[in-house]
C-alpha positions as CSV (number, residue, x, y, z in Angstrom):
1,M,-29.3,89.3,123.2
2,K,-32.3,89.2,125.8
3,R,-34.8,92.0,125.6
4,I,-36.7,93.7,128.3
5,T,-40.2,94.8,127.0
6,L,-41.5,98.2,128.3
7,L,-45.0,99.2,127.1
8,G,-44.6,97.4,123.9
9,W,-41.0,98.7,123.4
10,S,-37.9,97.0,123.9
11,L,-35.2,98.8,125.9
12,L,-33.1,97.8,123.1
13,S,-35.1,99.4,120.6
14,V,-35.5,102.6,122.6
15,F,-31.5,102.7,122.6
16,F,-31.2,102.6,118.8
17,L,-34.1,105.1,118.2
18,T,-32.8,107.5,120.8
19,G,-29.1,106.9,121.0
20,Q,-29.2,107.0,124.7
21,N,-28.6,104.2,127.2
22,L,-31.6,104.2,129.5
23,L,-30.0,101.8,131.7
24,A,-27.2,103.9,132.7
25,Q,-27.7,105.5,136.1
26,D,-26.0,105.6,139.7
27,V,-26.2,102.3,141.5
28,N,-26.2,102.0,145.4
29,L,-23.8,99.4,146.5
30,T,-23.7,100.1,150.2
31,H,-24.6,96.5,150.9
32,L,-21.0,95.7,150.0
33,I,-19.7,97.6,153.1
34,V,-19.7,95.2,156.1
35,N,-21.1,97.0,159.3
36,N,-21.4,100.3,157.4
37,D,-23.6,101.6,160.2
38,F,-22.0,100.1,163.1
39,D,-24.9,98.1,164.2
40,Y,-22.8,94.8,164.9
41,M,-20.3,93.6,167.1
42,A,-19.9,90.3,165.0
43,E,-21.7,88.6,162.4
44,N,-25.5,88.4,163.2
45,E,-24.8,89.8,166.7
46,P,-26.1,93.4,166.8
47,V,-24.9,96.1,169.3
48,T,-27.3,96.2,172.2
49,G,-27.6,98.6,175.5
50,T,-25.0,101.4,176.0
51,G,-22.6,100.2,173.3
52,W,-19.5,98.0,172.7
53,K,-15.8,98.1,173.4
54,P,-13.2,95.9,172.0
55,E,-12.3,94.6,175.5
56,D,-13.9,93.2,178.5
57,T,-15.1,96.7,180.0
58,N,-17.7,97.7,182.3
59,T,-17.8,101.3,183.2
60,G,-19.8,103.8,185.3
61,S,-21.7,105.0,182.1
62,G,-23.2,101.6,181.6
63,T,-22.3,97.9,180.6
64,Y,-20.7,97.4,177.4
65,N,-21.2,94.3,175.3
66,H,-18.0,92.4,175.4
67,G,-16.2,89.1,174.2
68,Y,-15.0,90.6,170.7
69,T,-11.4,92.2,170.4
70,E,-11.9,93.9,166.9
71,F,-14.4,96.0,165.1
72,Y,-16.8,93.8,162.9
73,G,-15.8,94.4,159.4
74,W,-13.1,97.0,160.1
75,T,-9.4,96.6,160.2
76,C,-7.2,98.9,162.7
77,D,-4.3,98.3,165.1
78,L,-5.6,99.1,168.5
79,A,-2.6,97.5,170.2
80,I,-0.3,100.3,168.9
81,L,-2.5,102.9,170.7
82,A,-1.4,102.9,174.4
83,G,-4.2,103.4,176.5
84,T,-6.8,102.9,173.6
85,S,-10.2,104.4,173.9
86,A,-12.5,102.9,171.2
87,G,-15.7,101.3,170.2
88,I,-19.5,101.8,169.3
89,N,-21.8,103.8,171.5
90,Q,-24.5,106.3,171.2
91,D,-22.5,109.4,172.0
92,F,-23.2,111.4,168.7
93,E,-24.9,114.2,167.3
94,N,-26.1,114.2,163.5
95,H,-25.7,110.5,163.1
96,S,-27.4,107.6,161.6
97,G,-29.4,105.1,163.3
98,T,-28.4,104.2,166.9
99,Y,-24.7,103.8,167.1
100,G,-21.5,105.1,165.7
101,A,-17.9,104.3,166.3
102,W,-14.9,106.0,167.8
103,I,-11.0,105.6,168.1
104,S,-8.9,107.7,170.5
105,A,-5.6,107.3,172.2
106,V,-6.2,108.0,175.9
107,G,-2.8,107.9,177.8
108,G,-0.8,107.4,174.4
109,K,-0.7,108.9,170.9
110,F,-1.5,108.1,167.3
111,P,1.6,107.3,165.0
112,A,2.1,109.7,162.2
113,F,-0.1,107.6,159.8
114,Y,-3.1,105.5,161.1
115,E,-5.7,103.6,159.3
116,F,-9.4,102.4,160.1
117,S,-10.2,100.5,156.8
118,Q,-11.9,97.8,155.1
119,T,-11.3,96.3,151.5
120,I,-14.0,95.4,149.0
121,A,-12.7,92.7,146.7
122,K,-12.4,93.2,143.2
123,D,-14.6,90.4,142.2
124,A,-17.6,92.6,143.6
125,L,-16.9,95.5,141.8
126,E,-16.9,96.6,138.2
127,S,-14.5,99.1,136.6
128,G,-15.7,102.6,137.0
129,T,-16.1,105.8,139.3
130,Y,-17.3,105.4,142.8
131,K,-18.7,107.7,145.4
132,I,-17.8,106.8,149.0
133,Q,-19.5,108.8,151.7
134,C,-19.4,108.7,155.7
135,L,-20.3,110.9,158.7
136,L,-17.2,112.2,160.3
137,S,-16.1,114.4,163.4
138,G,-12.5,115.5,163.3
139,T,-12.1,118.7,165.2
140,K,-11.4,117.4,168.5
141,M,-7.7,117.3,168.6
142,P,-7.5,118.0,165.0
143,T,-4.7,116.5,163.0
144,S,-5.1,115.1,159.4
145,Q,-8.6,113.2,159.8
146,R,-9.8,112.3,156.5
147,L,-12.3,109.9,154.8
148,F,-10.2,107.9,152.0
149,A,-10.9,105.7,149.2
150,N,-7.8,104.0,147.7
151,Q,-5.6,107.0,147.2
152,N,-8.2,109.7,147.1
153,V,-9.0,111.5,150.3
154,Q,-11.1,114.3,151.6
155,Y,-9.9,116.3,154.7
156,F,-12.5,117.6,157.2
157,K,-11.5,121.0,157.3
158,S,-10.1,123.5,154.7
159,A,-6.7,123.3,152.6
160,G,-5.0,125.7,154.9
161,D,-5.5,123.8,157.9
162,Y,-3.0,120.9,156.4
163,L,-0.1,122.8,155.1
164,Q,2.4,120.5,156.8
165,N,0.8,117.1,157.3
166,Q,-0.7,115.7,154.1
167,T,0.5,112.2,152.9
168,E,2.5,112.2,149.7
169,G,0.7,110.3,146.9
170,E,-2.8,111.1,148.1
171,I,-5.3,113.0,145.8
172,A,-6.8,115.5,148.3
173,T,-10.0,117.6,148.4
174,F,-11.1,119.4,151.5
175,A,-14.6,119.6,153.0
176,G,-13.9,123.1,154.6
177,Y,-15.7,122.4,157.9
178,L,-15.3,124.8,160.8
179,D,-15.0,123.8,164.5
180,P,-18.5,122.8,165.4
181,V,-19.9,123.9,168.7
182,A,-19.7,120.3,170.1
183,D,-17.0,117.9,168.8
184,K,-19.7,115.0,168.8
185,T,-21.3,116.6,165.8
186,L,-20.8,114.5,162.6
187,Q,-20.5,116.1,159.1
188,E,-21.0,114.7,155.5
189,M,-17.9,113.6,153.9
190,V,-17.6,112.5,150.2
191,V,-14.8,111.3,148.0
192,Y,-14.7,109.9,144.5
193,T,-12.2,107.3,143.0
194,T,-12.0,105.4,139.7
195,I,-10.8,101.9,139.6
196,G,-10.0,99.5,136.9
197,E,-11.3,96.1,135.9
198,N,-8.8,94.2,138.4
199,D,-8.9,96.8,140.9
200,S,-10.0,96.3,144.7
201,L,-11.5,99.2,146.9
202,K,-10.0,100.1,150.1
203,I,-12.1,102.6,152.1
204,G,-12.1,103.9,155.6
205,I,-10.6,107.0,157.9
206,R,-7.1,108.0,158.1
207,T,-5.4,110.0,160.6
208,G,-2.2,110.7,162.6
209,C,-0.5,112.6,165.5
210,I,0.9,115.5,163.1
211,K,-0.7,118.7,163.3
212,G,-1.3,120.9,160.1
213,D,1.8,123.1,161.3
214,G,4.0,119.9,161.2
215,S,4.2,119.9,165.0
216,E,3.5,116.5,166.8
217,G,0.3,116.1,169.0
218,G,0.3,114.6,172.3
219,N,-2.5,112.4,173.7
220,Q,-5.6,111.8,171.6
221,W,-4.3,114.2,168.9
222,G,-6.0,112.4,165.8
223,W,-9.2,111.3,167.5
224,F,-12.1,110.8,165.4
225,K,-15.9,109.6,165.5
226,V,-17.5,108.1,162.4
227,D,-20.7,106.6,161.3
228,Y,-22.8,105.6,158.3
229,F,-20.4,104.6,155.1
230,R,-22.1,104.5,151.8
231,L,-20.8,103.4,148.4
232,T,-22.5,104.2,144.9
233,K,-21.1,103.6,141.5
234,I,-21.4,106.7,139.4
235,D,-23.4,106.6,136.0
236,P,-20.3,106.7,133.5
237,V,-21.8,109.7,131.7
238,T,-22.0,111.7,134.9
239,A,-18.5,110.6,135.9
240,A,-16.9,111.8,132.5
241,D,-18.8,115.3,132.5
242,A,-16.3,118.1,133.1
243,S,-18.5,120.8,131.7
244,L,-19.7,123.9,133.5
245,S,-23.2,125.3,133.6
246,G,-22.2,128.9,134.3
247,I,-19.6,131.4,134.9
248,T,-20.2,134.7,136.7
249,L,-17.5,137.6,137.3
250,S,-17.1,139.9,140.3
251,V,-17.0,142.7,137.8
252,G,-18.6,142.8,134.4
253,S,-20.4,140.0,132.8
254,L,-20.3,137.6,130.0
255,E,-22.6,135.5,128.1
256,F,-22.1,132.0,128.9
257,S,-22.6,129.2,126.3
258,P,-21.9,125.5,127.2
259,G,-20.2,125.0,124.1
260,T,-17.7,128.1,124.0
261,F,-14.7,127.8,126.1
262,T,-12.9,131.2,125.1
263,Y,-14.4,134.3,125.9
264,A,-13.2,138.1,125.5
265,V,-14.5,140.2,128.3
266,T,-14.2,144.0,128.4
267,L,-14.3,145.2,132.1
268,P,-15.5,148.8,133.0
269,E,-12.9,151.4,133.1
270,G,-10.9,151.7,136.3
271,T,-11.3,147.9,137.3
272,T,-8.2,146.7,139.0
273,A,-9.2,143.1,139.6
274,V,-11.8,140.5,138.7
275,T,-12.6,137.1,140.2
276,P,-14.6,134.4,138.4
277,T,-16.9,132.1,139.9
278,A,-17.6,128.8,138.1
279,T,-20.5,126.1,138.6
280,G,-20.0,122.7,137.6
281,N,-22.7,120.9,135.5
282,V,-22.2,118.0,137.9
283,Q,-22.0,118.5,141.6
284,D,-18.5,117.8,143.3
285,V,-16.4,118.1,140.1
286,K,-13.0,119.7,140.8
287,I,-12.8,123.4,139.6
288,T,-9.4,125.3,139.7
289,G,-8.4,128.7,138.2
290,T,-11.1,130.7,140.0
291,E,-8.6,133.1,141.9
292,E,-8.7,136.8,141.7
293,V,-6.9,138.3,138.5
294,D,-4.9,141.4,138.7
295,V,-6.0,143.7,135.6
296,T,-4.0,146.9,136.7
297,S,-1.9,146.5,133.5
298,G,-5.0,146.7,131.4
299,S,-5.6,142.9,130.8
300,G,-5.5,139.6,132.4
301,T,-6.4,136.0,131.8
302,S,-8.4,133.4,134.0
303,T,-7.8,129.8,133.0
304,I,-10.4,127.5,134.5
305,V,-9.7,123.8,134.3
306,V,-12.6,121.4,135.4
307,T,-11.9,118.0,136.4
308,A,-14.7,115.4,136.1
309,L,-15.4,113.1,138.9
310,D,-13.6,110.3,137.1
311,G,-10.3,112.4,137.9
312,I,-9.3,111.9,134.2
313,T,-11.7,114.0,131.8
314,T,-10.9,117.7,131.9
315,K,-12.1,121.0,130.2
316,T,-10.6,124.4,130.1
317,Y,-12.3,127.7,130.0
318,T,-10.4,130.8,129.1
319,M,-11.5,134.5,129.9
320,N,-9.4,137.1,128.3
321,Y,-9.9,140.3,130.1
322,T,-9.4,143.9,128.6
323,I,-10.2,147.4,130.4
324,S,-12.6,149.6,128.6
325,T,-10.6,152.6,127.2
326,G,-13.8,154.7,127.1
327,L,-14.2,154.7,123.3
328,N,-17.6,153.0,123.3
329,D,-16.0,149.6,123.6
330,V,-17.6,148.5,126.6
331,N,-20.1,146.1,125.3
332,T,-17.8,143.4,124.1
333,N,-19.4,140.8,126.2
334,A,-22.0,139.7,123.7
335,M,-19.0,138.9,121.3
336,S,-17.1,135.8,122.3
337,Y,-14.7,133.6,120.2
338,D,-13.0,130.1,120.0
339,V,-9.4,129.5,118.7
340,I,-9.2,125.6,117.8
341,N,-6.1,124.5,115.9
342,S,-5.2,128.0,115.0
343,S,-8.7,128.4,113.4
344,L,-10.7,131.6,114.7
345,T,-14.3,131.6,115.1
346,V,-16.1,134.8,116.3
347,K,-19.6,134.7,117.9
348,G,-22.3,137.1,118.6
349,V,-21.6,139.7,115.9
350,E,-22.8,139.8,112.2
351,A,-19.4,141.2,110.8
352,Y,-15.9,141.9,111.9
353,T,-12.5,142.8,111.0
354,V,-9.0,141.3,112.1
355,Y,-5.8,143.4,112.6
356,N,-2.5,142.3,113.7
357,V,-0.9,144.3,116.6
358,N,0.7,146.8,114.0
359,G,-2.7,147.9,112.8
360,A,-2.5,146.3,109.4
361,K,-5.8,144.6,108.1
362,I,-5.6,140.7,108.1
363,A,-9.2,139.8,107.2
364,D,-12.6,141.4,106.8
365,V,-15.7,139.2,107.4
366,K,-18.7,140.9,106.2
367,S,-21.1,138.2,106.7
368,N,-20.3,136.2,109.8
369,T,-22.6,133.1,109.2
370,Q,-22.6,130.1,111.4
371,G,-19.5,128.1,110.9
372,T,-17.3,130.9,109.7
373,S,-13.8,130.6,110.7
374,L,-10.3,131.9,109.6
375,N,-7.0,130.2,109.8
376,L,-4.4,132.5,111.4
377,M,-0.7,132.3,112.3
378,T,0.7,132.1,115.9
379,G,0.4,135.7,117.1
380,V,-1.7,138.4,118.8
381,Y,-4.5,139.8,116.9
382,I,-7.2,142.7,117.4
383,V,-10.8,141.9,116.4
384,K,-13.1,144.9,115.8
385,A,-16.9,144.8,115.2
386,A,-19.6,147.4,114.8
387,A,-20.1,150.1,117.1
388,A,-16.5,150.1,117.9
389,K,-16.4,146.8,119.7
390,T,-12.9,145.4,119.9
391,L,-11.4,142.3,121.7
392,K,-7.9,140.8,121.6
393,V,-7.2,137.4,120.4
394,V,-4.2,135.2,121.2
395,V,-3.4,132.3,118.7
396,R,-0.9,129.7,120.2
């Protein structure tokens, strides 16, 4: 094996001493995207002047370079759009470089599913997780404008704007952008996808004529402007990180620890609802389960599931809420617990007692040293600590 020397040490030596692969990092592969910034009409022929249209066109707004009938590097069916308005020009805000691309359907309309794409061959890519970015405007005649990479997509607006026009089989996220003041304003879009050893990568923009309410739009509905595609291979360690860096609550508090996945939280007397907020250790991980929880019955549970960028690795964090009874049991937040394979571990207290729901004592732990655990049968238990602290534990 060839060694690379660094200040007298080989990287291979550093790996064995530290247990860390110093070569692992994100890799910029944007060069694999042909005409990613829409600077070219054809190979080695840059766009000049006002811009370019895929037909022989000379308009009052300026002379367009012509002679080519397709977007260089990109595939789309322009013939299907009656009265197509498409090309490369400078009519953008918040864009990259000089030019960007647009496709509309003046005098006609988009089909229900329309794709502007290019495919990066599998021979150019390793297996792993990839980040795809672009700049997009999708609020003029908004329908289903979205960035895609294979079957992973990000829609331009919020989930509620696409209730009746999402495409079956796609894995969707939502950028959450509102209508800008000007429809020329481009916004940052990002999507992640994981490919295998023999998989190619197809990227681009998808749109169509179907609105979010399921109705069909007319002329130009589905229009988009796009610019500056980028491609990055994500460090495998980062791609598989599904951990949280913190959890906060709208009412009450908890003492978050990265290695603790179950929390018992006592909320102030009179609390009727609580909403958790979770922050991923890695930006853009998918987090679910942070909705408001009704605790008017005296208890409730939040189950937060974090999915890593690779779309495979997950971690689950559970908050079991109880309402204070006013009997000095408010301060349970310093006490937390884990139940793994029916084994209970309590943290944050020096001693505690476990009872079943009928009040019978199950166990009395007088010295809760690190690693102390109890094997319990399936059921519901009450754990009491000093100063009348209590929490409810569910063993499944």
